[in-house]
C-alpha positions in Angstrom: -8.0 20.5 7.8 -7.6 16.9 6.8 -7.1 15.6 3.3 -7.9 12.2 1.9 -4.6 10.4 1.1 -5.9 7.7 -1.2 -9.5 7.2 -2.4 -9.1 3.5 -3.3 -11.3 1.2 -1.3 -9.4 -1.3 0.9 -11.0 -4.2 2.5 -8.3 -4.1 5.2 -5.4 -1.7 4.7 -2.6 -2.5 7.2 1.2 -2.9 7.7 2.2 0.5 6.3 5.8 0.7 5.0 7.6 3.9 4.0 10.2 3.5 1.2 12.6 6.4 1.6 14.2 6.2 -1.8 11.0 6.3 -3.8 9.2 8.4 -1.2 6.3 6.0 -1.4 4.0 4.7 1.3 3.0 1.0 0.8 0.4 -1.0 2.6 -1.2 -4.5 2.4 -4.9 -5.1 1.6 -4.6 -8.8 2.5 -8.1 -10.1 1.9 -7.8 -8.8 -1.7 -4.2 -10.1 -2.1 -2.9 -6.6 -3.0 0.1 -4.5 -2.1 -0.8 -0.9 -2.7 1.3 2.2 -2.7 1.1 6.0 -3.2 3.7 8.7 -3.6 3.2 12.4 -4.4 3.1 11.6 -8.2 1.7 8.1 -8.6 -0.2 5.2 -7.3 0.8 1.6 -7.6 -0.9 -1.7 -7.1 0.5 -5.3 -7.1 -1.7 -8.3 -7.3 -0.3 -11.2 -5.2 -0.8 -14.9 -5.9 -1.2 -15.6 -2.1 -2.5 -13.6 0.8 0.2 -11.5 2.6 -0.2 -9.7 5.9 3.1 -7.8 6.0 6.1 -6.8 4.0 9.7 -5.6 4.5 12.5 -3.8 2.7 15.7 -5.7 1.9 
C-alpha cells in the first residue's frame, strides 16, 4: 500500500536531493520560489528571492 509522503501542494516539485546527514529529502517548487524538505520528524520550507530550478550539496 502506498502512503502520501507530503501533503503540501506544489506547483511544480522537482530536482529531489537527499541530504544523508540530516536524513532529509529536499525539492524545488520553482514557480513559487520555494525549497521544501521533509524528514521523518519535520518539514522545512525556505522562501527564495529568485526562482531556482535545482540545488546541490557543498
